PDB file with one MODEL, atoms N, CA, C and O in Angstrom:
MODEL        1
ATOM      1  N   MET A   1      11.626  14.386 -11.753  1.00  0.00           N
ATOM      2  CA  MET A   1      11.100  13.155 -11.726  1.00  0.00           C
ATOM      3  C   MET A   1      10.462  12.880 -13.234  1.00  0.00           C
ATOM      4  O   MET A   1       9.761  13.789 -13.678  1.00  0.00           O
ATOM      5  N   SER A   2      10.629  11.816 -13.976  1.00  0.00           N
ATOM      6  CA  SER A   2      10.158  11.583 -15.079  1.00  0.00           C
ATOM      7  C   SER A   2       8.863  10.990 -14.987  1.00  0.00           C
ATOM      8  O   SER A   2       8.628  10.417 -13.923  1.00  0.00           O
ATOM      9  N   ILE A   3       7.773  11.000 -16.051  1.00  0.00           N
ATOM     10  CA  ILE A   3       6.488  10.395 -15.787  1.00  0.00           C
ATOM     11  C   ILE A   3       6.617   8.921 -15.570  1.00  0.00           C
ATOM     12  O   ILE A   3       5.822   8.383 -14.800  1.00  0.00           O
ATOM     13  N   MET A   4       7.554   8.200 -16.182  1.00  0.00           N
ATOM     14  CA  MET A   4       7.740   6.734 -15.785  1.00  0.00           C
ATOM     15  C   MET A   4       8.004   6.480 -14.299  1.00  0.00           C
ATOM     16  O   MET A   4       7.440   5.582 -13.675  1.00  0.00           O
ATOM     17  N   SER A   5       9.046   7.468 -13.681  1.00  0.00           N
ATOM     18  CA  SER A   5       9.334   7.274 -12.358  1.00  0.00           C
ATOM     19  C   SER A   5       8.137   7.572 -11.574  1.00  0.00           C
ATOM     20  O   SER A   5       7.939   6.894 -10.566  1.00  0.00           O
ATOM     21  N   ALA A   6       7.355   8.442 -11.879  1.00  0.00           N
ATOM     22  CA  ALA A   6       6.186   8.808 -10.941  1.00  0.00           C
ATOM     23  C   ALA A   6       5.150   7.825 -11.031  1.00  0.00           C
ATOM     24  O   ALA A   6       4.435   7.683 -10.039  1.00  0.00           O
ATOM     25  N   ILE A   7       4.917   7.036 -12.165  1.00  0.00           N
ATOM     26  CA  ILE A   7       3.959   5.922 -12.287  1.00  0.00           C
ATOM     27  C   ILE A   7       4.491   4.759 -11.472  1.00  0.00           C
ATOM     28  O   ILE A   7       3.750   4.151 -10.700  1.00  0.00           O
ATOM     29  N   ALA A   8       5.996   4.386 -11.665  1.00  0.00           N
ATOM     30  CA  ALA A   8       6.444   3.373 -10.776  1.00  0.00           C
ATOM     31  C   ALA A   8       6.400   3.563  -9.289  1.00  0.00           C
ATOM     32  O   ALA A   8       6.156   2.618  -8.540  1.00  0.00           O
ATOM     33  N   LEU A   9       6.647   4.844  -8.832  1.00  0.00           N
ATOM     34  CA  LEU A   9       6.519   5.287  -7.476  1.00  0.00           C
ATOM     35  C   LEU A   9       4.964   5.114  -7.004  1.00  0.00           C
ATOM     36  O   LEU A   9       4.665   4.353  -6.083  1.00  0.00           O
ATOM     37  N   TYR A  10       4.133   5.784  -7.622  1.00  0.00           N
ATOM     38  CA  TYR A  10       2.707   5.473  -7.357  1.00  0.00           C
ATOM     39  C   TYR A  10       2.290   4.069  -7.130  1.00  0.00           C
ATOM     40  O   TYR A  10       1.650   3.728  -6.135  1.00  0.00           O
ATOM     41  N   GLY A  11       2.710   3.163  -8.184  1.00  0.00           N
ATOM     42  CA  GLY A  11       2.377   1.595  -8.243  1.00  0.00           C
ATOM     43  C   GLY A  11       3.072   1.070  -6.964  1.00  0.00           C
ATOM     44  O   GLY A  11       2.396   0.297  -6.287  1.00  0.00           O
ATOM     45  N   ILE A  12       4.194   1.339  -6.569  1.00  0.00           N
ATOM     46  CA  ILE A  12       4.921   0.862  -5.338  1.00  0.00           C
ATOM     47  C   ILE A  12       4.086   1.188  -4.160  1.00  0.00           C
ATOM     48  O   ILE A  12       3.705   0.340  -3.354  1.00  0.00           O
ATOM     49  N   ILE A  13       3.788   2.585  -4.086  1.00  0.00           N
ATOM     50  CA  ILE A  13       3.066   2.944  -2.848  1.00  0.00           C
ATOM     51  C   ILE A  13       1.645   2.288  -2.689  1.00  0.00           C
ATOM     52  O   ILE A  13       1.189   1.876  -1.622  1.00  0.00           O
ATOM     53  N   TRP A  14       0.992   2.252  -3.948  1.00  0.00           N
ATOM     54  CA  TRP A  14      -0.349   1.676  -3.869  1.00  0.00           C
ATOM     55  C   TRP A  14      -0.341   0.161  -3.422  1.00  0.00           C
ATOM     56  O   TRP A  14      -1.185  -0.278  -2.641  1.00  0.00           O
ATOM     57  N   PHE A  15       0.573  -0.538  -3.915  1.00  0.00           N
ATOM     58  CA  PHE A  15       0.513  -1.926  -3.457  1.00  0.00           C
ATOM     59  C   PHE A  15       1.055  -2.086  -2.063  1.00  0.00           C
ATOM     60  O   PHE A  15       0.652  -3.015  -1.363  1.00  0.00           O
ATOM     61  N   MET A  16       1.914  -1.261  -1.643  1.00  0.00           N
ATOM     62  CA  MET A  16       2.516  -1.411  -0.151  1.00  0.00           C
ATOM     63  C   MET A  16       1.237  -0.995   0.561  1.00  0.00           C
ATOM     64  O   MET A  16       1.058  -1.683   1.566  1.00  0.00           O
ATOM     65  N   THR A  17       0.265  -0.057   0.346  1.00  0.00           N
ATOM     66  CA  THR A  17      -0.720   0.373   1.034  1.00  0.00           C
ATOM     67  C   THR A  17      -1.903  -0.884   0.981  1.00  0.00           C
ATOM     68  O   THR A  17      -2.648  -1.215   1.903  1.00  0.00           O
ATOM     69  N   LEU A  18      -1.835  -1.417  -0.269  1.00  0.00           N
ATOM     70  CA  LEU A  18      -2.988  -2.538  -0.360  1.00  0.00           C
ATOM     71  C   LEU A  18      -2.609  -3.531   0.622  1.00  0.00           C
ATOM     72  O   LEU A  18      -3.527  -3.919   1.343  1.00  0.00           O
ATOM     73  N   PHE A  19      -1.400  -4.055   0.821  1.00  0.00           N
ATOM     74  CA  PHE A  19      -0.923  -5.049   1.649  1.00  0.00           C
ATOM     75  C   PHE A  19      -1.091  -4.671   3.138  1.00  0.00           C
ATOM     76  O   PHE A  19      -1.285  -5.557   3.970  1.00  0.00           O
ATOM     77  N   LEU A  20      -1.020  -3.364   3.486  1.00  0.00           N
ATOM     78  CA  LEU A  20      -1.289  -2.937   4.832  1.00  0.00           C
ATOM     79  C   LEU A  20      -2.887  -2.893   5.076  1.00  0.00           C
ATOM     80  O   LEU A  20      -3.335  -3.127   6.198  1.00  0.00           O
ATOM     81  N   VAL A  21      -3.637  -2.618   4.104  1.00  0.00           N
ATOM     82  CA  VAL A  21      -5.121  -2.447   4.410  1.00  0.00           C
ATOM     83  C   VAL A  21      -5.899  -3.872   4.322  1.00  0.00           C
ATOM     84  O   VAL A  21      -6.851  -4.134   5.058  1.00  0.00           O
ATOM     85  N   LEU A  22      -5.388  -4.761   3.340  1.00  0.00           N
ATOM     86  CA  LEU A  22      -6.183  -5.999   3.379  1.00  0.00           C
ATOM     87  C   LEU A  22      -6.588  -6.734   4.639  1.00  0.00           C
ATOM     88  O   LEU A  22      -7.663  -7.333   4.658  1.00  0.00           O
ATOM     89  N   PRO A  23      -5.767  -6.720   5.717  1.00  0.00           N
ATOM     90  CA  PRO A  23      -6.373  -7.438   6.935  1.00  0.00           C
ATOM     91  C   PRO A  23      -7.398  -6.650   7.747  1.00  0.00           C
ATOM     92  O   PRO A  23      -8.026  -7.233   8.630  1.00  0.00           O
ATOM     93  N   PHE A  24      -7.596  -5.383   7.501  1.00  0.00           N
ATOM     94  CA  PHE A  24      -8.498  -4.715   8.242  1.00  0.00           C
ATOM     95  C   PHE A  24      -9.926  -5.071   7.955  1.00  0.00           C
ATOM     96  O   PHE A  24     -10.384  -5.208   6.821  1.00  0.00           O
ATOM     97  N   ARG A  25     -10.602  -5.212   9.095  1.00  0.00           N
ATOM     98  CA  ARG A  25     -12.065  -5.634   9.159  1.00  0.00           C
ATOM     99  C   ARG A  25     -12.310  -6.890   8.449  1.00  0.00           C
ATOM    100  O   ARG A  25     -13.312  -7.026   7.746  1.00  0.00           O
ATOM    101  N   MET A  26     -11.428  -7.829   8.605  1.00  0.00           N
ATOM    102  CA  MET A  26     -11.697  -9.191   7.664  1.00  0.00           C
ATOM    103  C   MET A  26     -12.148 -10.127   8.747  1.00  0.00           C
ATOM    104  O   MET A  26     -11.609 -10.239   9.848  1.00  0.00           O
ATOM    105  N   THR A  27     -13.185 -10.781   8.317  1.00  0.00           N
ATOM    106  CA  THR A  27     -13.715 -12.001   8.976  1.00  0.00           C
ATOM    107  C   THR A  27     -13.556 -13.248   8.232  1.00  0.00           C
ATOM    108  O   THR A  27     -13.772 -13.368   7.026  1.00  0.00           O
ATOM    109  N   THR A  28     -13.201 -14.082   8.951  1.00  0.00           N
ATOM    110  CA  THR A  28     -12.899 -15.514   8.219  1.00  0.00           C
ATOM    111  C   THR A  28     -14.278 -16.362   8.095  1.00  0.00           C
ATOM    112  O   THR A  28     -15.283 -16.052   8.734  1.00  0.00           O
ATOM    113  N   GLN A  29     -14.227 -17.300   7.336  1.00  0.00           N
ATOM    114  CA  GLN A  29     -15.375 -18.170   7.370  1.00  0.00           C
ATOM    115  C   GLN A  29     -15.603 -18.855   8.647  1.00  0.00           C
ATOM    116  O   GLN A  29     -16.766 -18.966   9.036  1.00  0.00           O
ATOM    117  N   GLY A  30     -14.586 -19.356   9.389  1.00  0.00           N
ATOM    118  CA  GLY A  30     -14.639 -19.936  10.553  1.00  0.00           C
ATOM    119  C   GLY A  30     -15.283 -19.032  11.543  1.00  0.00           C
ATOM    120  O   GLY A  30     -15.987 -19.566  12.399  1.00  0.00           O
ATOM    121  N   GLU A  31     -15.133 -17.621  11.550  1.00  0.00           N
ATOM    122  CA  GLU A  31     -15.469 -16.717  12.552  1.00  0.00           C
ATOM    123  C   GLU A  31     -16.905 -16.349  12.174  1.00  0.00           C
ATOM    124  O   GLU A  31     -17.657 -16.001  13.084  1.00  0.00           O
ATOM    125  N   ALA A  32     -17.371 -16.394  10.873  1.00  0.00           N
ATOM    126  CA  ALA A  32     -18.835 -16.077  10.508  1.00  0.00           C
ATOM    127  C   ALA A  32     -19.745 -17.360  10.636  1.00  0.00           C
ATOM    128  O   ALA A  32     -20.975 -17.314  10.668  1.00  0.00           O
ATOM    129  N   GLY A  33     -18.940 -18.584  10.711  1.00  0.00           N
ATOM    130  CA  GLY A  33     -19.731 -19.780  10.963  1.00  0.00           C
ATOM    131  C   GLY A  33     -20.381 -20.298   9.695  1.00  0.00           C
ATOM    132  O   GLY A  33     -21.373 -21.026   9.742  1.00  0.00           O
ATOM    133  N   GLU A  34     -19.841 -19.935   8.619  1.00  0.00           N
ATOM    134  CA  GLU A  34     -20.295 -20.439   7.232  1.00  0.00           C
ATOM    135  C   GLU A  34     -19.107 -20.874   6.428  1.00  0.00           C
ATOM    136  O   GLU A  34     -18.694 -20.113   5.553  1.00  0.00           O
ATOM    137  N   VAL A  35     -18.547 -21.968   6.630  1.00  0.00           N
ATOM    138  CA  VAL A  35     -17.463 -22.384   5.810  1.00  0.00           C
ATOM    139  C   VAL A  35     -17.961 -23.079   4.560  1.00  0.00           C
ATOM    140  O   VAL A  35     -18.720 -24.046   4.638  1.00  0.00           O
ATOM    141  N   VAL A  36     -17.566 -22.623   3.491  1.00  0.00           N
ATOM    142  CA  VAL A  36     -17.749 -23.068   2.103  1.00  0.00           C
ATOM    143  C   VAL A  36     -17.091 -24.622   1.881  1.00  0.00           C
ATOM    144  O   VAL A  36     -15.885 -24.775   2.074  1.00  0.00           O
ATOM    145  N   PRO A  37     -17.819 -25.596   1.527  1.00  0.00           N
ATOM    146  CA  PRO A  37     -17.036 -26.749   1.372  1.00  0.00           C
ATOM    147  C   PRO A  37     -15.887 -26.586   0.396  1.00  0.00           C
ATOM    148  O   PRO A  37     -16.004 -25.952  -0.652  1.00  0.00           O
ATOM    149  N   GLY A  38     -14.780 -27.181   0.782  1.00  0.00           N
ATOM    150  CA  GLY A  38     -13.643 -27.156  -0.271  1.00  0.00           C
ATOM    151  C   GLY A  38     -12.660 -26.070   0.075  1.00  0.00           C
ATOM    152  O   GLY A  38     -11.558 -25.974  -0.466  1.00  0.00           O
ATOM    153  N   THR A  39     -13.164 -25.167   1.108  1.00  0.00           N
ATOM    154  CA  THR A  39     -12.147 -24.092   1.435  1.00  0.00           C
ATOM    155  C   THR A  39     -11.874 -24.177   2.803  1.00  0.00           C
ATOM    156  O   THR A  39     -12.739 -24.666   3.530  1.00  0.00           O
ATOM    157  N   PRO A  40     -10.646 -23.719   3.357  1.00  0.00           N
ATOM    158  CA  PRO A  40     -10.146 -23.573   4.751  1.00  0.00           C
ATOM    159  C   PRO A  40     -11.028 -22.620   5.460  1.00  0.00           C
ATOM    160  O   PRO A  40     -11.603 -21.683   4.907  1.00  0.00           O
ATOM    161  N   SER A  41     -11.100 -22.914   6.718  1.00  0.00           N
ATOM    162  CA  SER A  41     -11.968 -21.957   7.602  1.00  0.00           C
ATOM    163  C   SER A  41     -11.407 -20.595   7.840  1.00  0.00           C
ATOM    164  O   SER A  41     -12.014 -19.661   8.364  1.00  0.00           O
ATOM    165  N   SER A  42     -10.129 -20.584   7.378  1.00  0.00           N
ATOM    166  CA  SER A  42      -9.499 -19.284   7.484  1.00  0.00           C
ATOM    167  C   SER A  42      -9.534 -18.269   6.419  1.00  0.00           C
ATOM    168  O   SER A  42      -9.002 -17.160   6.445  1.00  0.00           O
ATOM    169  N   ALA A  43     -10.282 -18.838   5.414  1.00  0.00           N
ATOM    170  CA  ALA A  43     -10.482 -18.107   4.078  1.00  0.00           C
ATOM    171  C   ALA A  43     -11.491 -16.812   4.317  1.00  0.00           C
ATOM    172  O   ALA A  43     -12.469 -16.963   5.049  1.00  0.00           O
ATOM    173  N   PRO A  44     -11.271 -15.732   3.780  1.00  0.00           N
ATOM    174  CA  PRO A  44     -12.239 -14.538   4.338  1.00  0.00           C
ATOM    175  C   PRO A  44     -13.648 -14.813   3.804  1.00  0.00           C
ATOM    176  O   PRO A  44     -13.842 -15.358   2.717  1.00  0.00           O
ATOM    177  N   SER A  45     -14.528 -14.444   4.550  1.00  0.00           N
ATOM    178  CA  SER A  45     -16.057 -14.597   4.194  1.00  0.00           C
ATOM    179  C   SER A  45     -16.640 -13.354   3.356  1.00  0.00           C
ATOM    180  O   SER A  45     -17.542 -13.530   2.536  1.00  0.00           O
ATOM    181  N   ASP A  46     -16.179 -12.312   3.560  1.00  0.00           N
ATOM    182  CA  ASP A  46     -16.664 -11.151   2.787  1.00  0.00           C
ATOM    183  C   ASP A  46     -15.522 -10.145   2.625  1.00  0.00           C
ATOM    184  O   ASP A  46     -15.299  -9.392   3.573  1.00  0.00           O
ATOM    185  N   VAL A  47     -14.739 -10.052   1.458  1.00  0.00           N
ATOM    186  CA  VAL A  47     -13.497  -9.262   1.552  1.00  0.00           C
ATOM    187  C   VAL A  47     -13.685  -7.914   1.232  1.00  0.00           C
ATOM    188  O   VAL A  47     -12.884  -7.107   1.705  1.00  0.00           O
ATOM    189  N   GLN A  48     -14.691  -7.477   0.441  1.00  0.00           N
ATOM    190  CA  GLN A  48     -15.112  -6.051   0.243  1.00  0.00           C
ATOM    191  C   GLN A  48     -13.953  -5.525  -0.490  1.00  0.00           C
ATOM    192  O   GLN A  48     -13.384  -4.502  -0.108  1.00  0.00           O
ATOM    193  N   MET A  49     -13.572  -6.199  -1.554  1.00  0.00           N
ATOM    194  CA  MET A  49     -12.323  -5.497  -2.304  1.00  0.00           C
ATOM    195  C   MET A  49     -12.581  -4.111  -2.930  1.00  0.00           C
ATOM    196  O   MET A  49     -11.640  -3.319  -2.984  1.00  0.00           O
ATOM    197  N   TRP A  50     -13.852  -3.749  -3.429  1.00  0.00           N
ATOM    198  CA  TRP A  50     -13.917  -2.542  -4.160  1.00  0.00           C
ATOM    199  C   TRP A  50     -13.855  -1.491  -3.104  1.00  0.00           C
ATOM    200  O   TRP A  50     -13.326  -0.425  -3.418  1.00  0.00           O
ATOM    201  N   ARG A  51     -14.319  -1.640  -1.902  1.00  0.00           N
ATOM    202  CA  ARG A  51     -14.300  -0.718  -0.671  1.00  0.00           C
ATOM    203  C   ARG A  51     -12.911  -0.480  -0.358  1.00  0.00           C
ATOM    204  O   ARG A  51     -12.448   0.649  -0.199  1.00  0.00           O
ATOM    205  N   LYS A  52     -12.220  -1.600  -0.268  1.00  0.00           N
ATOM    206  CA  LYS A  52     -10.610  -1.604   0.105  1.00  0.00           C
ATOM    207  C   LYS A  52      -9.955  -0.905  -0.921  1.00  0.00           C
ATOM    208  O   LYS A  52      -9.142  -0.033  -0.612  1.00  0.00           O
ATOM    209  N   ALA A  53     -10.237  -1.211  -2.326  1.00  0.00           N
ATOM    210  CA  ALA A  53      -9.446  -0.498  -3.175  1.00  0.00           C
ATOM    211  C   ALA A  53      -9.634   0.961  -3.291  1.00  0.00           C
ATOM    212  O   ALA A  53      -8.662   1.650  -3.601  1.00  0.00           O
ATOM    213  N   LYS A  54     -10.789   1.502  -3.072  1.00  0.00           N
ATOM    214  CA  LYS A  54     -11.024   2.910  -3.009  1.00  0.00           C
ATOM    215  C   LYS A  54     -10.318   3.590  -1.874  1.00  0.00           C
ATOM    216  O   LYS A  54      -9.856   4.727  -1.962  1.00  0.00           O
ATOM    217  N   LEU A  55     -10.255   2.782  -0.725  1.00  0.00           N
ATOM    218  CA  LEU A  55      -9.540   3.453   0.521  1.00  0.00           C
ATOM    219  C   LEU A  55      -8.136   3.475   0.270  1.00  0.00           C
ATOM    220  O   LEU A  55      -7.464   4.397   0.733  1.00  0.00           O
ATOM    221  N   VAL A  56      -7.527   2.418  -0.523  1.00  0.00           N
ATOM    222  CA  VAL A  56      -6.207   2.370  -0.824  1.00  0.00           C
ATOM    223  C   VAL A  56      -5.793   3.359  -1.778  1.00  0.00           C
ATOM    224  O   VAL A  56      -4.689   3.886  -1.648  1.00  0.00           O
ATOM    225  N   THR A  57      -6.543   3.661  -2.703  1.00  0.00           N
ATOM    226  CA  THR A  57      -6.375   4.617  -3.800  1.00  0.00           C
ATOM    227  C   THR A  57      -6.229   6.080  -3.092  1.00  0.00           C
ATOM    228  O   THR A  57      -5.389   6.887  -3.489  1.00  0.00           O
ATOM    229  N   VAL A  58      -7.061   6.335  -2.080  1.00  0.00           N
ATOM    230  CA  VAL A  58      -7.140   7.582  -1.542  1.00  0.00           C
ATOM    231  C   VAL A  58      -5.889   7.682  -0.658  1.00  0.00           C
ATOM    232  O   VAL A  58      -5.191   8.690  -0.775  1.00  0.00           O
ATOM    233  N   ILE A  59      -5.549   6.735   0.205  1.00  0.00           N
ATOM    234  CA  ILE A  59      -4.355   6.807   0.927  1.00  0.00           C
ATOM    235  C   ILE A  59      -3.163   6.901   0.096  1.00  0.00           C
ATOM    236  O   ILE A  59      -2.263   7.701   0.352  1.00  0.00           O
ATOM    237  N   ALA A  60      -3.136   6.072  -0.930  1.00  0.00           N
ATOM    238  CA  ALA A  60      -1.915   6.035  -1.761  1.00  0.00           C
ATOM    239  C   ALA A  60      -1.716   7.412  -2.502  1.00  0.00           C
ATOM    240  O   ALA A  60      -0.577   7.863  -2.620  1.00  0.00           O
ATOM    241  N   THR A  61      -2.722   8.034  -2.964  1.00  0.00           N
ATOM    242  CA  THR A  61      -2.450   9.227  -3.557  1.00  0.00           C
ATOM    243  C   THR A  61      -2.140  10.289  -2.743  1.00  0.00           C
ATOM    244  O   THR A  61      -1.420  11.151  -3.246  1.00  0.00           O
ATOM    245  N   VAL A  62      -2.571  10.468  -1.408  1.00  0.00           N
ATOM    246  CA  VAL A  62      -2.096  11.220  -0.518  1.00  0.00           C
ATOM    247  C   VAL A  62      -0.574  11.131  -0.225  1.00  0.00           C
ATOM    248  O   VAL A  62       0.155  12.123  -0.207  1.00  0.00           O
ATOM    249  N   ALA A  63      -0.163   9.884  -0.001  1.00  0.00           N
ATOM    250  CA  ALA A  63       1.144   9.495   0.242  1.00  0.00           C
ATOM    251  C   ALA A  63       1.993   9.898  -0.994  1.00  0.00           C
ATOM    252  O   ALA A  63       3.081  10.462  -0.880  1.00  0.00           O
ATOM    253  N   PHE A  64       1.409   9.563  -2.213  1.00  0.00           N
ATOM    254  CA  PHE A  64       2.251   9.836  -3.333  1.00  0.00           C
ATOM    255  C   PHE A  64       2.608  11.529  -3.520  1.00  0.00           C
ATOM    256  O   PHE A  64       3.666  12.060  -3.857  1.00  0.00           O
ATOM    257  N   VAL A  65       1.442  12.067  -3.203  1.00  0.00           N
ATOM    258  CA  VAL A  65       1.671  13.578  -3.337  1.00  0.00           C
ATOM    259  C   VAL A  65       2.732  14.121  -2.294  1.00  0.00           C
ATOM    260  O   VAL A  65       3.537  15.001  -2.599  1.00  0.00           O
ATOM    261  N   VAL A  66       2.679  13.571  -1.119  1.00  0.00           N
ATOM    262  CA  VAL A  66       3.709  14.083  -0.200  1.00  0.00           C
ATOM    263  C   VAL A  66       5.090  13.551  -0.479  1.00  0.00           C
ATOM    264  O   VAL A  66       6.043  14.234  -0.104  1.00  0.00           O
ATOM    265  N   ILE A  67       5.300  12.437  -1.078  1.00  0.00           N
ATOM    266  CA  ILE A  67       6.618  11.920  -1.297  1.00  0.00           C
ATOM    267  C   ILE A  67       7.102  12.525  -2.518  1.00  0.00           C
ATOM    268  O   ILE A  67       8.289  12.843  -2.577  1.00  0.00           O
ATOM    269  N   ALA A  68       6.197  12.757  -3.670  1.00  0.00           N
ATOM    270  CA  ALA A  68       6.553  13.459  -4.789  1.00  0.00           C
ATOM    271  C   ALA A  68       6.885  14.877  -4.644  1.00  0.00           C
ATOM    272  O   ALA A  68       7.681  15.397  -5.426  1.00  0.00           O
ATOM    273  N   GLY A  69       6.262  15.623  -3.580  1.00  0.00           N
ATOM    274  CA  GLY A  69       6.527  16.865  -3.277  1.00  0.00           C
ATOM    275  C   GLY A  69       8.062  16.951  -2.632  1.00  0.00           C
ATOM    276  O   GLY A  69       8.917  17.799  -2.888  1.00  0.00           O
ATOM    277  N   ILE A  70       8.150  15.882  -1.771  1.00  0.00           N
ATOM    278  CA  ILE A  70       9.415  16.085  -1.015  1.00  0.00           C
ATOM    279  C   ILE A  70      10.715  15.711  -2.224  1.00  0.00           C
ATOM    280  O   ILE A  70      11.843  16.192  -2.117  1.00  0.00           O
ATOM    281  N   ILE A  71      10.392  14.977  -3.110  1.00  0.00           N
ATOM    282  CA  ILE A  71      11.468  14.619  -3.992  1.00  0.00           C
ATOM    283  C   ILE A  71      11.636  15.884  -5.032  1.00  0.00           C
ATOM    284  O   ILE A  71      12.771  16.231  -5.361  1.00  0.00           O
ATOM    285  N   LEU A  72      10.529  16.530  -5.514  1.00  0.00           N
ATOM    286  CA  LEU A  72      10.641  17.509  -6.396  1.00  0.00           C
ATOM    287  C   LEU A  72      11.094  18.905  -5.893  1.00  0.00           C
ATOM    288  O   LEU A  72      11.714  19.725  -6.570  1.00  0.00           O
ATOM    289  N   SER A  73      10.670  19.065  -4.530  1.00  0.00           N
ATOM    290  CA  SER A  73      11.321  20.230  -3.851  1.00  0.00           C
ATOM    291  C   SER A  73      12.715  20.113  -3.409  1.00  0.00           C
ATOM    292  O   SER A  73      13.385  21.094  -3.086  1.00  0.00           O
ATOM    293  N   GLU A  74      13.166  18.852  -3.396  1.00  0.00           N
ATOM    294  CA  GLU A  74      14.626  18.563  -2.937  1.00  0.00           C
ATOM    295  C   GLU A  74      14.894  19.061  -1.487  1.00  0.00           C
ATOM    296  O   GLU A  74      15.899  19.685  -1.145  1.00  0.00           O
ATOM    297  N   ILE A  75      13.858  18.702  -0.683  1.00  0.00           N
ATOM    298  CA  ILE A  75      13.889  18.868   0.664  1.00  0.00           C
ATOM    299  C   ILE A  75      14.909  17.647   1.127  1.00  0.00           C
ATOM    300  O   ILE A  75      15.795  17.937   1.930  1.00  0.00           O
ATOM    301  N   ILE A  76      14.818  16.456   0.700  1.00  0.00           N
ATOM    302  CA  ILE A  76      15.530  15.461   0.886  1.00  0.00           C
ATOM    303  C   ILE A  76      16.347  15.059  -0.457  1.00  0.00           C
ATOM    304  O   ILE A  76      15.679  14.617  -1.392  1.00  0.00           O
ATOM    305  N   THR A  77      17.660  15.177  -0.602  1.00  0.00           N
ATOM    306  CA  THR A  77      18.238  14.791  -1.908  1.00  0.00           C
ATOM    307  C   THR A  77      18.952  13.302  -1.669  1.00  0.00           C
ATOM    308  O   THR A  77      18.873  12.683  -0.608  1.00  0.00           O
ATOM    309  N   PHE A  78      19.582  12.897  -2.721  1.00  0.00           N
ATOM    310  CA  PHE A  78      20.150  11.765  -2.878  1.00  0.00           C
ATOM    311  C   PHE A  78      21.584  11.747  -2.187  1.00  0.00           C
ATOM    312  O   PHE A  78      22.095  10.742  -1.694  1.00  0.00           O
ATOM    313  N   ASP A  79      22.140  12.990  -2.226  1.00  0.00           N
ATOM    314  CA  ASP A  79      23.313  13.155  -1.434  1.00  0.00           C
ATOM    315  C   ASP A  79      23.211  12.995   0.064  1.00  0.00           C
ATOM    316  O   ASP A  79      24.010  12.347   0.741  1.00  0.00           O
ATOM    317  N   MET A  80      22.072  13.695   0.558  1.00  0.00           N
ATOM    318  CA  MET A  80      21.705  13.401   1.911  1.00  0.00           C
ATOM    319  C   MET A  80      21.711  12.042   2.378  1.00  0.00           C
ATOM    320  O   MET A  80      22.326  11.635   3.364  1.00  0.00           O
ATOM    321  N   ILE A  81      20.947  11.330   1.564  1.00  0.00           N
ATOM    322  CA  ILE A  81      20.638   9.898   1.956  1.00  0.00           C
ATOM    323  C   ILE A  81      22.008   9.110   1.974  1.00  0.00           C
ATOM    324  O   ILE A  81      22.264   8.262   2.829  1.00  0.00           O
ATOM    325  N   GLU A  82      22.959   9.508   0.835  1.00  0.00           N
ATOM    326  CA  GLU A  82      24.214   8.764   0.822  1.00  0.00           C
ATOM    327  C   GLU A  82      25.164   9.101   1.904  1.00  0.00           C
ATOM    328  O   GLU A  82      25.949   8.268   2.357  1.00  0.00           O
ATOM    329  N   SER A  83      25.084  10.433   2.354  1.00  0.00           N
ATOM    330  CA  SER A  83      25.921  10.711   3.527  1.00  0.00           C
ATOM    331  C   SER A  83      25.626  10.116   4.802  1.00  0.00           C
ATOM    332  O   SER A  83      26.518  10.011   5.644  1.00  0.00           O
ATOM    333  N   VAL A  84      24.393   9.698   5.033  1.00  0.00           N
ATOM    334  CA  VAL A  84      23.837   9.077   6.234  1.00  0.00           C
ATOM    335  C   VAL A  84      24.047   7.606   6.063  1.00  0.00           C
ATOM    336  O   VAL A  84      24.287   6.987   7.100  1.00  0.00           O
ATOM    337  N   THR A  85      23.999   6.914   4.911  1.00  0.00           N
ATOM    338  CA  THR A  85      24.112   5.560   4.869  1.00  0.00           C
ATOM    339  C   THR A  85      25.438   5.054   4.311  1.00  0.00           C
ATOM    340  O   THR A  85      25.586   3.882   3.963  1.00  0.00           O
ATOM    341  N   ARG A  86      26.282   5.866   4.246  1.00  0.00           N
ATOM    342  CA  ARG A  86      27.855   5.662   3.627  1.00  0.00           C
ATOM    343  C   ARG A  86      28.503   4.946   4.866  1.00  0.00           C
ATOM    344  O   ARG A  86      28.381   5.285   6.044  1.00  0.00           O
ATOM    345  N   ARG A  87      29.285   3.789   4.314  1.00  0.00           N
ATOM    346  CA  ARG A  87      30.128   3.193   5.302  1.00  0.00           C
ATOM    347  C   ARG A  87      31.336   3.847   5.502  1.00  0.00           C
ATOM    348  O   ARG A  87      31.900   4.435   4.579  1.00  0.00           O
ATOM    349  N   ARG A  88      31.844   3.788   6.794  1.00  0.00           N
ATOM    350  CA  ARG A  88      33.065   4.527   7.056  1.00  0.00           C
ATOM    351  C   ARG A  88      34.244   3.442   7.271  1.00  0.00           C
ATOM    352  O   ARG A  88      35.392   3.816   7.511  1.00  0.00           O
TER     353      ARG A  88
ENDMDL
END
């Protein structure tokens, strides 16, 4: 795996993890009872993005190490994937 492939893989894993983590512990302005004028009541009241970014980074790094290890050790190869997904 080249360095660019590793960076692309990490970026994809990081953003996928971000989209999974974003809705956790989110309270809307309507639930908090403090709707800011000009915003919908479904807007988040306290997003805590730094905390979520740290959590996403930890989870994505662990997932990247596992996936990169599988790719580099050739436990699963492209030929194996192709033989399973090949149309007959």
